[in-house]
VMD Tcl script that draws the C-alpha trace (Angstrom):
set ca {
  {-15.41 -10.92 -9.67}
  {-11.86 -11.78 -8.64}
  {-10.81 -15.40 -8.30}
  {-9.85 -16.03 -4.66}
  {-8.71 -19.65 -4.87}
  {-5.05 -20.39 -5.52}
  {-2.90 -23.35 -6.51}
  {0.07 -24.49 -4.43}
  {2.14 -27.57 -5.31}
  {-0.83 -29.17 -7.04}
  {-3.27 -28.36 -4.23}
  {-6.19 -25.95 -4.59}
  {-6.80 -23.66 -1.62}
  {-9.91 -21.49 -1.37}
  {-7.67 -18.56 -0.37}
  {-3.93 -18.06 0.29}
  {-4.00 -17.96 4.10}
  {-2.61 -20.91 6.06}
  {-2.94 -21.16 9.83}
  {0.58 -22.07 10.86}
  {1.60 -25.10 12.89}
  {1.41 -24.40 16.60}
  {-0.89 -24.40 19.62}
  {-3.82 -23.20 17.50}
  {-3.71 -26.33 15.30}
  {-3.18 -29.01 17.95}
  {-6.71 -30.47 18.21}
  {-9.75 -31.20 16.08}
  {-11.77 -28.52 17.86}
  {-9.19 -25.91 16.93}
  {-8.99 -27.09 13.33}
  {-12.77 -26.79 13.05}
  {-12.49 -23.22 14.34}
  {-9.88 -22.49 11.67}
  {-12.20 -23.83 8.99}
  {-15.25 -21.97 10.33}
  {-13.30 -18.72 10.14}
  {-12.24 -19.19 6.54}
  {-8.70 -20.56 6.60}
  {-7.45 -21.66 3.21}
  {-5.39 -24.39 4.86}
  {-3.88 -25.41 8.18}
  {-0.59 -26.89 9.25}
  {-1.12 -29.22 12.19}
  {1.01 -29.07 15.32}
  {4.47 -30.62 14.97}
  {4.32 -34.43 14.93}
  {7.29 -36.37 16.30}
  {7.83 -40.11 16.57}
  {8.36 -39.52 20.28}
  {8.48 -36.49 22.59}
  {12.12 -35.77 23.52}
  {10.96 -34.52 26.94}
  {7.82 -33.39 28.71}
  {7.07 -29.77 27.90}
  {4.32 -27.23 28.48}
  {3.55 -24.07 26.55}
  {5.50 -21.13 27.93}
  {5.80 -17.98 25.84}
  {7.27 -14.56 26.38}
  {4.30 -12.57 25.14}
  {3.83 -8.87 24.51}
  {0.61 -8.80 22.45}
  {0.93 -6.67 19.36}
  {4.72 -6.74 19.53}
  {6.60 -9.96 20.18}
  {6.30 -13.61 21.14}
  {9.12 -16.03 21.95}
  {8.34 -19.70 22.53}
  {11.07 -21.72 24.22}
  {9.01 -24.54 25.74}
  {6.03 -26.37 24.23}
  {4.66 -29.86 23.87}
  {4.49 -31.47 20.44}
  {2.27 -34.31 19.24}
  {3.47 -37.88 19.60}
  {3.09 -39.84 16.38}
  {0.01 -41.78 17.47}
  {-1.80 -38.61 18.57}
  {-0.78 -36.72 15.45}
  {-1.91 -39.47 13.09}
  {-5.28 -39.67 14.84}
  {-5.68 -35.90 14.53}
  {-4.98 -36.08 10.80}
  {-7.48 -38.89 10.35}
  {-10.15 -37.03 12.29}
  {-9.44 -33.77 10.47}
  {-9.90 -35.42 7.09}
  {-13.14 -37.02 8.27}
  {-14.68 -33.96 9.92}
  {-13.35 -30.99 7.92}
  {-12.78 -29.99 4.33}
  {-9.50 -28.27 5.11}
  {-6.32 -28.58 3.09}
  {-3.99 -30.06 5.70}
  {-0.23 -29.67 5.88}
  {1.33 -32.04 8.42}
  {4.23 -30.42 10.24}
  {6.61 -33.27 11.03}
  {10.07 -33.65 12.48}
  {12.71 -36.24 13.24}
  {16.44 -36.40 13.80}
  {18.35 -35.38 10.70}
  {20.69 -38.35 10.89}
  {17.91 -40.98 10.60}
  {16.57 -40.76 7.05}
  {14.69 -44.05 7.35}
  {12.90 -42.69 10.40}
  {11.88 -39.61 8.39}
  {10.60 -41.87 5.62}
  {8.56 -44.09 7.94}
  {6.95 -41.14 9.70}
  {6.19 -39.50 6.35}
  {4.54 -42.66 5.02}
  {2.42 -42.95 8.16}
  {1.36 -39.31 7.83}
  {0.52 -39.73 4.15}
  {-1.57 -42.80 4.98}
  {-3.42 -40.84 7.69}
  {-4.61 -38.40 5.04}
  {-2.38 -35.32 5.07}
  {-2.47 -33.36 1.82}
  {1.18 -32.28 2.17}
  {4.21 -32.69 4.41}
  {5.71 -29.64 6.09}
  {9.18 -30.66 7.21}
  {10.13 -28.97 10.46}
  {13.64 -27.67 9.85}
  {12.98 -24.51 11.85}
  {12.17 -25.28 15.49}
  {15.00 -24.10 17.79}
  {13.69 -25.74 20.94}
  {14.76 -29.36 20.41}
  {18.52 -29.42 19.83}
  {19.40 -26.07 18.22}
  {19.16 -24.12 21.47}
  {21.42 -26.66 23.17}
  {23.96 -26.20 20.38}
  {23.77 -22.45 20.88}
  {24.78 -22.96 24.51}
  {27.78 -25.07 23.58}
  {26.37 -28.55 24.13}
  {27.45 -31.42 21.93}
  {24.37 -33.05 20.43}
  {24.18 -36.45 18.77}
  {20.88 -35.86 16.96}
  {19.89 -32.85 14.89}
  {16.24 -31.87 15.15}
  {14.53 -28.81 13.66}
  {16.80 -25.82 13.13}
  {19.89 -27.87 13.96}
  {19.32 -29.87 10.77}
  {17.88 -26.89 8.91}
  {21.15 -24.97 9.18}
  {22.90 -27.56 7.05}
  {22.12 -27.41 3.31}
  {23.37 -30.98 2.84}
  {21.09 -32.28 5.59}
  {18.15 -30.38 4.10}
  {18.90 -31.90 0.70}
  {19.18 -35.43 2.07}
  {15.96 -35.24 4.09}
  {13.90 -33.82 1.23}
  {15.34 -36.29 -1.27}
  {14.65 -39.23 1.05}
  {11.01 -38.25 1.45}
  {10.47 -37.54 -2.24}
  {11.55 -41.12 -2.89}
  {8.72 -42.62 -0.82}
  {5.68 -40.31 -0.68}
  {3.32 -39.06 -3.35}
  {2.09 -35.89 -1.62}
  {3.89 -32.53 -1.77}
  {7.00 -32.11 0.37}
  {7.44 -28.57 1.75}
  {10.40 -27.94 4.09}
  {9.93 -25.16 6.66}
  {13.36 -23.59 6.93}
  {15.15 -21.92 9.81}
  {16.17 -18.29 9.28}
  {19.18 -18.85 11.55}
  {21.62 -19.34 8.70}
  {24.23 -17.26 6.97}
  {22.47 -17.39 3.61}
  {18.87 -18.59 3.25}
  {19.44 -18.98 -0.49}
  {21.75 -21.94 0.12}
  {19.25 -24.03 2.11}
  {16.34 -22.99 -0.13}
  {18.28 -24.00 -3.23}
  {19.36 -27.30 -1.66}
  {15.72 -28.15 -1.00}
  {14.71 -27.23 -4.54}
  {17.48 -29.37 -6.03}
  {16.34 -32.29 -3.88}
  {12.87 -32.06 -5.38}
  {10.92 -30.02 -2.80}
  {7.50 -28.93 -4.04}
  {7.72 -25.63 -2.16}
  {9.32 -24.08 0.91}
  {7.98 -22.28 3.97}
  {9.72 -19.32 5.60}
  {7.91 -18.07 8.68}
  {9.86 -16.25 11.36}
  {11.66 -18.39 13.92}
  {14.66 -16.14 14.50}
  {16.58 -17.24 17.61}
  {15.59 -14.87 20.41}
  {15.61 -14.14 24.12}
  {13.13 -12.09 26.18}
  {13.52 -8.89 28.13}
  {14.57 -9.33 31.76}
  {13.29 -8.06 35.10}
  {15.57 -5.23 36.21}
  {14.13 -5.34 39.72}
  {14.53 -9.09 40.20}
  {18.16 -9.83 39.47}
  {17.77 -9.96 35.70}
  {15.34 -12.90 35.71}
  {13.98 -13.38 32.16}
  {10.37 -12.25 31.77}
  {9.11 -15.49 30.28}
  {6.38 -16.25 32.83}
  {6.02 -19.34 35.00}
  {9.34 -20.85 33.99}
  {12.47 -21.13 36.12}
  {14.78 -19.98 33.37}
  {14.80 -19.52 29.64}
  {16.27 -20.95 26.47}
  {16.82 -19.57 23.00}
  {13.33 -19.48 21.52}
  {11.46 -18.92 18.28}
  {10.57 -15.31 17.46}
  {7.06 -14.36 16.39}
  {4.77 -11.35 16.38}
  {5.06 -8.08 14.43}
  {8.67 -7.56 15.53}
  {9.61 -10.36 13.09}
  {7.75 -8.92 10.11}
  {10.39 -6.97 8.20}
  {13.09 -9.61 8.75}
  {10.67 -12.17 7.37}
  {9.93 -10.04 4.29}
  {13.67 -10.08 3.56}
  {13.90 -13.86 3.87}
  {10.96 -14.42 1.52}
  {12.23 -11.92 -1.03}
  {15.71 -13.42 -1.05}
  {14.35 -16.93 -1.50}
  {11.94 -15.79 -4.21}
  {14.89 -14.44 -6.21}
  {16.71 -17.76 -5.79}
  {14.22 -20.59 -6.34}
  {11.37 -21.26 -8.74}
  {9.31 -23.42 -6.38}
  {6.46 -21.67 -4.52}
  {6.92 -20.12 -1.08}
  {4.74 -19.94 2.00}
  {5.67 -16.72 3.79}
  {5.05 -15.65 7.36}
  {6.58 -14.29 10.51}
  {4.85 -11.32 12.13}
  {1.52 -11.26 10.27}
  {-1.09 -9.33 12.27}
  {-3.35 -7.98 9.51}
  {-4.52 -8.75 6.02}
  {-2.21 -5.99 4.81}
  {0.78 -7.88 6.19}
  {-0.34 -11.03 4.38}
  {-0.72 -9.18 1.08}
  {2.76 -7.70 1.52}
  {4.26 -11.17 1.92}
  {2.71 -12.12 -1.40}
  {4.07 -8.97 -3.04}
  {7.53 -9.92 -1.75}
  {7.22 -13.26 -3.50}
  {5.20 -15.64 -1.31}
  {2.39 -17.64 -2.86}
  {0.69 -18.32 0.46}
  {0.77 -16.41 3.76}
  {0.83 -18.02 7.20}
  {0.47 -16.99 10.85}
  {0.07 -18.56 14.29}
  {0.82 -15.93 16.95}
  {-2.00 -13.55 16.05}
  {-4.77 -16.18 16.48}
  {-3.19 -17.01 19.84}
  {-3.49 -13.38 20.91}
  {-6.82 -12.47 19.32}
  {-8.69 -15.71 18.79}
  {-9.83 -17.53 15.67}
  {-11.91 -14.57 14.46}
  {-8.72 -12.86 13.28}
  {-8.45 -15.55 10.59}
  {-11.69 -14.31 9.06}
  {-10.53 -10.71 9.29}
  {-7.34 -11.58 7.42}
  {-8.92 -13.78 4.74}
  {-11.83 -11.38 4.14}
  {-9.43 -8.46 3.93}
  {-7.15 -10.23 1.47}
  {-10.03 -11.18 -0.82}
  {-11.57 -7.71 -0.64}
  {-8.22 -6.14 -1.51}
  {-7.78 -7.94 -4.81}
  {-11.44 -7.30 -5.69}
  {-11.28 -3.57 -4.85}
  {-8.02 -3.09 -6.75}
  {-9.16 -4.84 -9.90}
  {-6.84 -7.84 -9.76}
  {-8.22 -10.91 -11.48}
  {-6.73 -13.24 -8.85}
  {-4.03 -13.47 -6.22}
  {-1.68 -14.58 -8.99}
  {-1.51 -10.94 -10.11}
  {0.16 -9.70 -6.93}
  {2.77 -12.42 -6.30}
  {6.21 -10.83 -6.52}
  {5.01 -7.31 -7.40}
  {7.57 -5.75 -5.06}
  {10.56 -7.79 -6.22}
  {11.55 -5.51 -9.14}
  {12.19 -2.77 -6.57}
  {14.83 -4.90 -4.83}
  {18.20 -3.71 -6.15}
  {21.82 -3.31 -5.16}
  {22.27 -0.37 -2.79}
  {24.65 1.37 -5.18}
  {21.97 1.35 -7.89}
  {19.35 3.16 -5.80}
  {18.70 6.82 -6.66}
  {17.30 8.99 -3.84}
  {14.62 11.55 -4.68}
  {15.90 15.07 -4.04}
  {13.49 16.40 -1.42}
  {13.51 18.57 1.68}
  {11.36 18.99 4.77}
  {8.57 21.57 4.88}
  {6.60 22.51 8.00}
  {2.93 23.49 7.89}
  {2.82 26.06 10.66}
  {-0.99 26.10 10.71}
  {-0.91 22.44 11.78}
  {2.28 22.55 13.87}
  {1.69 22.60 17.67}
  {5.25 23.70 18.52}
  {5.97 20.53 20.51}
  {9.54 20.53 19.20}
  {9.56 16.76 18.69}
  {11.42 17.31 15.43}
  {14.13 19.50 16.96}
  {17.37 18.02 18.25}
  {17.13 14.67 16.48}
  {20.41 12.82 16.84}
  {21.11 12.57 13.12}
  {19.63 15.86 11.91}
  {21.36 19.23 11.35}
  {18.46 20.72 9.41}
  {15.62 21.31 11.88}
  {16.43 23.77 14.66}
  {14.49 25.96 17.05}
  {14.03 29.58 16.06}
  {11.91 32.00 18.10}
  {10.02 29.17 19.78}
  {9.26 27.36 16.54}
  {10.90 24.55 14.56}
  {12.72 25.86 11.51}
  {14.09 23.94 8.52}
  {17.53 24.96 7.32}
  {17.04 23.56 3.82}
  {20.74 23.76 3.01}
  {21.36 21.10 5.67}
  {18.35 18.88 4.87}
  {19.33 15.58 3.21}
  {15.70 14.54 2.65}
  {15.69 11.43 4.83}
  {12.05 11.95 5.84}
  {12.48 10.66 9.39}
  {10.97 13.86 10.80}
  {7.73 13.17 8.89}
  {7.10 10.04 10.93}
  {8.19 11.64 14.21}
  {5.79 14.60 13.99}
  {2.72 13.71 16.12}
  {0.34 15.93 14.14}
  {1.67 15.28 10.61}
  {2.71 18.89 10.12}
  {5.87 17.97 8.18}
  {5.96 16.90 4.55}
  {8.72 16.37 2.04}
  {8.74 18.54 -1.08}
  {10.96 18.56 -4.15}
  {14.10 20.68 -3.96}
}
mol new
graphics top color blue
foreach p $ca { graphics top sphere $p radius 0.5 }
foreach p [lrange $ca 0 end-1] q [lrange $ca 1 end] { graphics top cylinder $p $q radius 0.2 }
display resetview
């Protein structure tokens, strides 16, 4: 029997899946749903000392593909603290408290952190990722006097100072959630580690804009909003970018990582762990599919390690990292395309590909000129009936 519990920054979770901070963790009812469906932990909705403005949830949403949130209400401190207190009283969840404040006011960070610790949070998740508070204004050329979320998270020195200030006053783990909108994620991750962070969280959040309505003067397709701002990217479109962020950080720091951004299935969550994450996290998918998807993901993750003979989740953390190398060190297999004409339906989908000189039409059939085939394998994925395979030259 595989061990499904896992340690993170001194906390013991029953499994490695964390429901990420967002609309699905904003009330006690929702937290109870997370627990009932097997979440290993939750991160409560962002808690601020005070709302910077009135906001309502508006999200560009293409289920199964992409989400972009540019407008959403957070929890005022009093509401957030009450939620933490109630969650500790009425659930057995491990609770991360997502919290934010202006980067310039370290004493304000400390006071909010102490209040959150007193309310019962198991760990602090420092919001250095949200683009909707001041980062988006900076992107549009505004001069801001206070740096919230990603605006502070872009600055390694600010990240260091915030983490260090909180480590001086609280006794629970401090886990900064970092913006991906930086030149080098290693710099901010390392700054947090040097300041004493107990872990980091990397979970999507790339600055994004929606598609626009071509028949309505280019109006952005974020519904029920009179405009749009740079928002936080989620959904499967963010998955591979998020793998890269986690892998880069895992090669840089020794502290544990919570990885997310695009998780839709248990397979995605396992892949994050293989790229170096210790825990996996998601918010968008439960918004699209309901709380039952949490059970699907956690059950699938646990079944995977059992079926594959791993003793625990520890065995899979970082398994993919040895494959990450400099491009010049990679050695391509020498292969070429082969068509199974018994399976081929002569649709010609593989003929005329923009990059390919190898597959041409001959007598109404696709034909592989092996002398021209470089073995890229793109045709394999394009064929609708899987009639193409790659074989050794």
